[in-house]
N, C-alpha and C positions, 0 to 999 in steps of 0.2 A: 488924276493925281499928278501933281507937278512938283518939281524940286523948287527950292527957294528962288532960284534964278529964272523961273518960268519954264525951264526945260521939263519935258516929261520925265517922271521918276520911274524909269524902266525897272530898276532893281526892286522898288516897292511893289510894283505890279507883279513881279515874279516871286515876291516873298523872300528875297535874299536878305540875310541878316549878317551883322558883324560876326567875324570869326568863323563863318561857314567856309568849308573847303569846296571850291567850284572847279570842275573840270570842263574844258571846252573841247568838243569833238566836231569835225566837219568844217573847221575854219576855212575860208577861201576869200578871194578878193571882193566878193559881193557881200560879205557879212557887214553888219552895222556896228561901226566902232563906238557910236554913242551908247548903244546897249552894252557893249563889252566894258567900256570905261565905267559906266554907271554901276555895273555889277562889281567890278574891282574896287570902286570907291566904297560900296556898301559892305562888302565882305572884308575889306581891309588888306587884301593881298592880290597878287596876280593870278590870273586863271591858269590852271594846270593844263598841260597839253596831253595828247593821247599816250605819250610815253611815261606818264607819271605812275608811280606805284602806290600812292597813298589811298586810303579809304576816303571817299568824298561824300559830301552832303548833297550836292547838286551836280547833275550833269547837264550841261548846255549843249544840245545836239542841233547844229545847223543842218537842215536837210532839204534837198531839192529833188524834184522828180527824176533827175538823171543820176542820182547818187547810188543806185543799186537797190539791194533788198533791205527794206526798213526793218524787218524782223531781225535779220542778222545784225544790223547796226544797234538795235535796241538790246539784243542779247549781249553784245560786246559792252554796251554802256552799263549794263547791270553789274558786270564783274567787279568794278571798284566801288560800287555804290553801297553806302551804309544801309542797314536793314530798313531804317525809317527815312531813307533819302528819297529824292525825287529826280525825275528826268524832265527837262523842258525841251520839247522838240520844237524848234523854230523853223518855220517854213515861209517862203515868200507868199505875200497876199495874192488873192485871185487877180489874174490879169498880168502878174509879174512873171518874168522868166523863171522857170523852175518851180512854179506853183505846184503844190501837192494837194490832192483832194482830201478834205477832212475824213472821208470814208476810208481812205488808205491808212490813216493813223488809227482810226477806230477799229479797223480789221486787224492791223498788225499788233497793236498793244496786247490783247488777250493771248495771242499766240506766243508772245514773249513773256507772259506771266505778269503783265502790267494792266492797270486800269486807268482810264482817263478821268480826271477829276475836275478840271477847269481849263479855261483858256484865257489868253491875254492879248490885247491889241498893242503891238509894239512898232509903230511907225510903218515901215514897209514889210514887216514880218508879223506872223501870227504865232503865238506860243501855245502849245498844248502840254499841260502838266500831266505826267504819268507817274504813278506810284506802284510799288510792288503790292500784289494782292495780299500776301501774308507779311505784315511788318510788325516790328516790335510794338509800334504804337497801337496796332489793332489786337495785339496779343496772339500768342501761338498756342496751338493745341497739339499735344503730343499723342 
């Protein structure tokens, strides 16, 4: 998928749509500005930082192997997330500094009450889409 100018359409790969509220966690000097700008263009607003209080549709979590406990980070990311929201964990590709084994995400997600549904190739990063197991979209049972 490419944008009209021939650049990869990162926002489309992540399913980011107009008027979605996107929060960014884990920003650092190694994050990919092309991905960030594409998401801002698609949703029509700036990315919220970790101090935001709003309910968000999407959390963009940049994650590297030295960033600590992924389960803790995912639990924090769930806090502001809408019931039918999603978390994209972006990790450096294999061979890049900070690479995270896919198994680490697969093991951490269920512990945080999430399940992995898909992935996306984003230049030097790999995105793993996580959703809450019990969402409004899936229906709740009381």
